[in-house]
GUGUVO-750561 format. One record per residue (C-alpha): x, y, z; residue number from 1. Coordinates in pm, whole numbers, plus 50000, padded with zeros to 5 digits. Each point is the difference from the previous one (the first is absolute). Layout:
BEGIN
PT; X; Y; Z; NUM
...
***
This chain:
BEGIN
PT; 77972; 36230; 98139; 1
PT; 50061; 50295; 50232; 2
PT; 49795; 50318; 49986; 3
PT; 50311; 50187; 49883; 4
PT; 50040; 49765; 49706; 5
PT; 49630; 50019; 49911; 6
PT; 50024; 50378; 50003; 7
PT; 50308; 50002; 49775; 8
PT; 49839; 49758; 49758; 9
PT; 49682; 50203; 49980; 10
PT; 50180; 50335; 49986; 11
PT; 50295; 49935; 49768; 12
PT; 49989; 49695; 49783; 13
PT; 49752; 50003; 49715; 14
PT; 49884; 50352; 50082; 15
PT; 49993; 50315; 49790; 16
PT; 50271; 50147; 50221; 17
PT; 50239; 49710; 49937; 18
PT; 49922; 50003; 49627; 19
PT; 50065; 50374; 49975; 20
PT; 50325; 49964; 50194; 21
PT; 50117; 49716; 49777; 22
PT; 49912; 50184; 49680; 23
PT; 50158; 50326; 50119; 24
PT; 50330; 49833; 50089; 25
PT; 50026; 49770; 49698; 26
PT; 49805; 50180; 49726; 27
PT; 49828; 49666; 49944; 28
PT; 49718; 49985; 49746; 29
PT; 49699; 49791; 50108; 30
PT; 49726; 49812; 49815; 31
PT; 49692; 49813; 50120; 32
PT; 49831; 49687; 49867; 33
PT; 50304; 49817; 49864; 34
PT; 50047; 49623; 49989; 35
PT; 50324; 49873; 50156; 36
PT; 50146; 49653; 49951; 37
PT; 50295; 49875; 50205; 38
PT; 50264; 49772; 49846; 39
PT; 50191; 49843; 50285; 40
PT; 50283; 49863; 49785; 41
PT; 50158; 50058; 49662; 42
PT; 49857; 49665; 49893; 43
PT; 49654; 50162; 50033; 44
PT; 50090; 50347; 49873; 45
PT; 50159; 49918; 49664; 46
PT; 49738; 49751; 49873; 47
PT; 49734; 50262; 50077; 48
PT; 50200; 50267; 49818; 49
PT; 50057; 49778; 49696; 50
PT; 49629; 49922; 49995; 51
PT; 49909; 50371; 50012; 52
PT; 50241; 50129; 49732; 53
PT; 49817; 49831; 49707; 54
PT; 49679; 50174; 50111; 55
PT; 50143; 50349; 49947; 56
PT; 49795; 50200; 49751; 57
PT; 50180; 50333; 49960; 58
PT; 50322; 50031; 50202; 59
PT; 50254; 49827; 50224; 60
PT; 50252; 50204; 50200; 61
PT; 50279; 49828; 50195; 62
PT; 50242; 50167; 50239; 63
PT; 50250; 49768; 50170; 64
PT; 50331; 50027; 50178; 65
PT; 50125; 49668; 49861; 66
PT; 49891; 49784; 49708; 67
PT; 50206; 49685; 49949; 68
PT; 50065; 49820; 49674; 69
PT; 49882; 49667; 50139; 70
PT; 49687; 49789; 49960; 71
PT; 49784; 50246; 50194; 72
PT; 50135; 50299; 49812; 73
PT; 49949; 49829; 49664; 74
PT; 49644; 49895; 50086; 75
PT; 49912; 50360; 50085; 76
PT; 50183; 50126; 49689; 77
PT; 49810; 49759; 49775; 78
PT; 49669; 50110; 50153; 79
PT; 50090; 50363; 49928; 80
PT; 50096; 49922; 49641; 81
PT; 49672; 49815; 49949; 82
PT; 49814; 50301; 50141; 83
PT; 50168; 50228; 49747; 84
PT; 49886; 49762; 49728; 85
PT; 49641; 50057; 50113; 86
PT; 50038; 50376; 49974; 87
PT; 50069; 50069; 50370; 88
PT; 50247; 50281; 50075; 89
PT; 50274; 49869; 50230; 90
PT; 50259; 50203; 50193; 91
PT; 50279; 49857; 50219; 92
PT; 50203; 50221; 50234; 93
PT; 50289; 49816; 50167; 94
PT; 50274; 50113; 50236; 95
PT; 50335; 50011; 49824; 96
PT; 50200; 49887; 50304; 97
PT; 49741; 49743; 50108; 98
PT; 50012; 49842; 49653; 99
PT; 50378; 50031; 49963; 100
PT; 50039; 49623; 49966; 101
PT; 49713; 49968; 49752; 102
PT; 50145; 49987; 49646; 103
PT; 49912; 50289; 49772; 104
PT; 49867; 49745; 49750; 105
PT; 49707; 49932; 50233; 106
PT; 49868; 50355; 49966; 107
PT; 50103; 50030; 49634; 108
PT; 49780; 49701; 49918; 109
PT; 49706; 50168; 50173; 110
PT; 50058; 50325; 49813; 111
PT; 50026; 49824; 49663; 112
PT; 49659; 49847; 50066; 113
PT; 49844; 50338; 50077; 114
PT; 50034; 50024; 50379; 115
PT; 50109; 50348; 50116; 116
PT; 50292; 49955; 50241; 117
PT; 50192; 50262; 50198; 118
PT; 50268; 49972; 50270; 119
PT; 49974; 50206; 50318; 120
PT; 50309; 50215; 50064; 121
PT; 50242; 49858; 49744; 122
PT; 50354; 50140; 49975; 123
PT; 50142; 50261; 49964; 124
PT; 49767; 50102; 50286; 125
PT; 49899; 50336; 49858; 126
PT; 49908; 50134; 50344; 127
PT; 50352; 49957; 50137; 128
PT; 50209; 49718; 50145; 129
PT; 49798; 50006; 50324; 130
PT; 49698; 49893; 49799; 131
PT; 50174; 49667; 49940; 132
PT; 49873; 49894; 50343; 133
PT; 49632; 50050; 49911; 134
PT; 49793; 49694; 49914; 135
PT; 49650; 49933; 49871; 136
PT; 49910; 49728; 50249; 137
PT; 49629; 49980; 49915; 138
PT; 49830; 49682; 49881; 139
PT; 49682; 50078; 49809; 140
PT; 49794; 49855; 49713; 141
PT; 49704; 50214; 49890; 142
PT; 49753; 49839; 49761; 143
PT; 49747; 50226; 49823; 144
PT; 50045; 50262; 50272; 145
PT; 49783; 49831; 50264; 146
PT; 50155; 49658; 50071; 147
PT; 50330; 50015; 50188; 148
PT; 50247; 49736; 50119; 149
PT; 50255; 50124; 50251; 150
PT; 50195; 49903; 50311; 151
PT; 50362; 49914; 50068; 152
PT; 50081; 49748; 49725; 153
PT; 50230; 50056; 49708; 154
PT; 49955; 49800; 49679; 155
PT; 50230; 49701; 50055; 156
PT; 49995; 49627; 50069; 157
PT; 50112; 50045; 50361; 158
PT; 49662; 50162; 50067; 159
PT; 49772; 49798; 49771; 160
PT; 50127; 49647; 50047; 161
PT; 49986; 49945; 49622; 162
PT; 50368; 49906; 49990; 163
PT; 50144; 49651; 50032; 164
PT; 50047; 50049; 50374; 165
PT; 49718; 50092; 50234; 166
PT; 50030; 50361; 50107; 167
PT; 50141; 50068; 50345; 168
PT; 49902; 50369; 50001; 169
PT; 49700; 50105; 50212; 170
PT; 49801; 50286; 49852; 171
PT; 49645; 50135; 49976; 172
PT; 49793; 50160; 49723; 173
PT; 49651; 50129; 49949; 174
PT; 49752; 50097; 49731; 175
PT; 49789; 50315; 50023; 176
PT; 49700; 50044; 49774; 177
PT; 49825; 50337; 49996; 178
PT; 50063; 50370; 49986; 179
PT; 50322; 49974; 50202; 180
PT; 50162; 49879; 49677; 181
PT; 49955; 50344; 49850; 182
PT; 50240; 50150; 50254; 183
PT; 50263; 49736; 49929; 184
PT; 49957; 50062; 49628; 185
PT; 50052; 50371; 50062; 186
PT; 50322; 49930; 50190; 187
PT; 50125; 49771; 49725; 188
PT; 49932; 50258; 49730; 189
PT; 50171; 50269; 50208; 190
PT; 50316; 49792; 50051; 191
PT; 50009; 49885; 49636; 192
PT; 49975; 50360; 49881; 193
PT; 50275; 50114; 50238; 194
PT; 50234; 49725; 49878; 195
PT; 49932; 50011; 49626; 196
PT; 49885; 50356; 49943; 197
PT; 49689; 49868; 49825; 198
PT; 49656; 49904; 50126; 199
PT; 49914; 49629; 49964; 200
PT; 49764; 49975; 49705; 201
PT; 49683; 49792; 50027; 202
PT; 49997; 49963; 50380; 203
PT; 49660; 50156; 50053; 204
PT; 49784; 49782; 50228; 205
PT; 49744; 49768; 49844; 206
PT; 49634; 50008; 50111; 207
PT; 49984; 49852; 50348; 208
PT; 49764; 49708; 50061; 209
PT; 49769; 50005; 50297; 210
PT; 50212; 49891; 50297; 211
PT; 49860; 49896; 50335; 212
PT; 50252; 50036; 50279; 213
PT; 50023; 50110; 50360; 214
PT; 50362; 50115; 50000; 215
PT; 50098; 50357; 50070; 216
PT; 50336; 50037; 49827; 217
PT; 50261; 50270; 50062; 218
PT; 50302; 50040; 49774; 219
PT; 50322; 50125; 50161; 220
PT; 50262; 50117; 49752; 221
PT; 50354; 50079; 50113; 222
PT; 50318; 50114; 49832; 223
PT; 50308; 50224; 50015; 224
PT; 49807; 50269; 49813; 225
PT; 49795; 50063; 50316; 226
PT; 50113; 50244; 50268; 227
PT; 49930; 49747; 50276; 228
PT; 49949; 49626; 50024; 229
PT; 49634; 49913; 49955; 230
PT; 50092; 49630; 50024; 231
PT; 50150; 50044; 50347; 232
PT; 49703; 50214; 50104; 233
PT; 49760; 49725; 49889; 234
PT; 50169; 49751; 50233; 235
PT; 50015; 50246; 50289; 236
PT; 49640; 50123; 49982; 237
PT; 49866; 49646; 49956; 238
PT; 50192; 49879; 50306; 239
PT; 49877; 50302; 50197; 240
PT; 49640; 49908; 49915; 241
PT; 50024; 49644; 50128; 242
PT; 49791; 49905; 50301; 243
PT; 50065; 49628; 50038; 244
PT; 50272; 49871; 49770; 245
PT; 50272; 50089; 49751; 246
PT; 50145; 49721; 49786; 247
PT; 50280; 50078; 49755; 248
PT; 50183; 49783; 49749; 249
PT; 50303; 50163; 49839; 250
PT; 50307; 49852; 49830; 251
PT; 50217; 50306; 50067; 252
PT; 49954; 50156; 50342; 253
PT; 50203; 50313; 50069; 254
PT; 49723; 50215; 50152; 255
PT; 50194; 50301; 50122; 256
PT; 49908; 50202; 50311; 257
PT; 49655; 50123; 49889; 258
PT; 49850; 49661; 49918; 259
PT; 50167; 49856; 50310; 260
PT; 49823; 50260; 50213; 261
PT; 49668; 49911; 49837; 262
PT; 50047; 49631; 50076; 263
PT; 50110; 50061; 50360; 264
PT; 49710; 50237; 50066; 265
PT; 49753; 49744; 49867; 266
PT; 50145; 49732; 50228; 267
PT; 49999; 50247; 50289; 268
PT; 49625; 50056; 49975; 269
PT; 49929; 49626; 50004; 270
PT; 49984; 49921; 49629; 271
PT; 50135; 49656; 49907; 272
PT; 50284; 50056; 49753; 273
PT; 50146; 49710; 49802; 274
PT; 50272; 50014; 49735; 275
PT; 50071; 49734; 49737; 276
PT; 50355; 50046; 49872; 277
PT; 50236; 49783; 49794; 278
PT; 50247; 49743; 50126; 279
PT; 50114; 49939; 49642; 280
PT; 50063; 50318; 49803; 281
PT; 50113; 50083; 49648; 282
PT; 50185; 50297; 50157; 283
PT; 50169; 49862; 50316; 284
PT; 50143; 50341; 50091; 285
PT; 49647; 50138; 50045; 286
PT; 49914; 49718; 50240; 287
PT; 50313; 50075; 50200; 288
PT; 49901; 50366; 50038; 289
PT; 49638; 49904; 50074; 290
PT; 50105; 49802; 50305; 291
PT; 50143; 50313; 50162; 292
PT; 49639; 50105; 50064; 293
PT; 49893; 49671; 50159; 294
PT; 50101; 50058; 50362; 295
PT; 49804; 50322; 50046; 296
PT; 49692; 49850; 49835; 297
PT; 50014; 49680; 50205; 298
PT; 50051; 50189; 50328; 299
PT; 49677; 50188; 49929; 300
PT; 49790; 49690; 49943; 301
PT; 50003; 49988; 49620; 302
PT; 50009; 49649; 49854; 303
PT; 50255; 49928; 49727; 304
PT; 49985; 49686; 49790; 305
PT; 50240; 49900; 49722; 306
PT; 49881; 49796; 49704; 307
PT; 50257; 49732; 49920; 308
PT; 49803; 49779; 49759; 309
PT; 50032; 50243; 49708; 310
PT; 50147; 50335; 49896; 311
PT; 49746; 50248; 50133; 312
PT; 49915; 50266; 49740; 313
PT; 49641; 50090; 50099; 314
PT; 49922; 50352; 50119; 315
PT; 49680; 49994; 50206; 316
PT; 49855; 50210; 50283; 317
PT; 49682; 49891; 50178; 318
PT; 49827; 50222; 50255; 319
PT; 49740; 49860; 50242; 320
PT; 49942; 49696; 49782; 321
PT; 49818; 50164; 49708; 322
PT; 50186; 50309; 49868; 323
PT; 50277; 49882; 49772; 324
PT; 50278; 50170; 49804; 325
PT; 50180; 49800; 49731; 326
PT; 50247; 50125; 49745; 327
PT; 50358; 50045; 49888; 328
PT; 50140; 50206; 50290; 329
PT; 50232; 49858; 50261; 330
PT; 50051; 50154; 50343; 331
PT; 50337; 50153; 49921; 332
PT; 50158; 50327; 49892; 333
PT; 50016; 49902; 49634; 334
PT; 49625; 49946; 49977; 335
PT; 49932; 50310; 50210; 336
PT; 50220; 50242; 49807; 337
PT; 50162; 49869; 49681; 338
PT; 49767; 49756; 49825; 339
PT; 49682; 50055; 49806; 340
PT; 49762; 49782; 50202; 341
PT; 49632; 49914; 50007; 342
PT; 49794; 49865; 50290; 343
PT; 49631; 49917; 49988; 344
PT; 49785; 50019; 50312; 345
PT; 49695; 49771; 50000; 346
PT; 49740; 50075; 50266; 347
PT; 49777; 49693; 49986; 348
PT; 49917; 49756; 50276; 349
PT; 49990; 49706; 49761; 350
PT; 50335; 50086; 49839; 351
PT; 50152; 50078; 50339; 352
PT; 49891; 49665; 50142; 353
PT; 50168; 49825; 49705; 354
PT; 50322; 50191; 50066; 355
PT; 49977; 49916; 50371; 356
PT; 49965; 49627; 49927; 357
PT; 50290; 50013; 49754; 358
PT; 50228; 50172; 50252; 359
PT; 49892; 49763; 50277; 360
PT; 50111; 49707; 49783; 361
PT; 50330; 50174; 49926; 362
PT; 50070; 50067; 50369; 363
PT; 49929; 49635; 50085; 364
PT; 50317; 49890; 49822; 365
PT; 50242; 50260; 50132; 366
PT; 50281; 50039; 50252; 367
PT; 49897; 50235; 50281; 368
PT; 50282; 50225; 50116; 369
PT; 50042; 50006; 50378; 370
PT; 50189; 50284; 50167; 371
PT; 50239; 49795; 50214; 372
PT; 50094; 49783; 49701; 373
PT; 50039; 50303; 49775; 374
PT; 50240; 50162; 50244; 375
PT; 50219; 49688; 50005; 376
PT; 50118; 50065; 49643; 377
PT; 50378; 50016; 49991; 378
PT; 50222; 50305; 49987; 379
PT; 50089; 49953; 49629; 380
PT; 49632; 50040; 49911; 381
PT; 49962; 50302; 50227; 382
PT; 50309; 50157; 49846; 383
PT; 49866; 49952; 49648; 384
PT; 49668; 50154; 50105; 385
PT; 50180; 50307; 50132; 386
PT; 50216; 50029; 49689; 387
PT; 49713; 49982; 49755; 388
PT; 49731; 50194; 50187; 389
PT; 50127; 50337; 49865; 390
PT; 49941; 49883; 49641; 391
PT; 49633; 49914; 50064; 392
PT; 49896; 50301; 49792; 393
PT; 50162; 49856; 49688; 394
PT; 49857; 49645; 50022; 395
***
């Protein structure tokens, strides 16, 4: 390691100056002494969630973009109904557009059994037609105020693998136990009150058990109600603080000029920058626009790999091997400006090493993009890229 890199690592990353800069630019709320558990796949995340729900003593609060009426959705629904039967107060906030294909009977059944359900931003879009484009993209389960499950997964078989076919979607989740849950509970209550006009009853946190953990957790909350994008700032400041490496996994990559500058500056000062992006995408148009950024990144020494074994849906940022950010936000304009998003930063060497090993395994099965091959793509593809680049804001 060069003396310059040693100096940067000592001066910026994991210093009070870096922490203050991050908090100032993102309004992140931080908590010490939490316990963080990584779930590398949906097949790990959902069994852990279904094991935790029956342990709830006072309250369960769910906030999800999409909840499907499939085996996974019904398993979660049954666990919530059973919790109500034990006297637990349960609230479910779901995005109206994200759950458009979920039959109304799914939520009516929950409500008949005592679960409080509310849609986010249902028609007639009381804040104007422009508000139609706003989404609640968060994925959060808060149990008793101090145990939180979050990440990038919606409640559906394609994430859990509970369906008849093995899931081919690649996503990541985590569990946070500790005082950080209180901030997520506060955000849930705030959003519920804004949408329904009433405070969620019975969501006060239960007494917290003694938790031994080494994780410093920061909660980054973003949405169109903010004057600037705290989500974008979180990515930019984190990348600026890197001394050795930046590894990013994102299913939708439309970074815009500011994040591009952050990535290029990191590479320019000798930081290894690697991107894991999708080869298969549930929104092919986004992938087409994403590839317009490839040439500039590749020319500046940034590695780009495309995952072709599954539909990439994980949103992960890892700085210097042990500072990880996981959540619901993609690197695109929608997540920066128009969605309600939530990212969780976990500063823990043990957690970071787990994320590093997970990403290393993911990169091992990818297609690396090489500049000379990328520039051989035919004129029809280049034409489509040019045609659709102006609509990147709306994707």
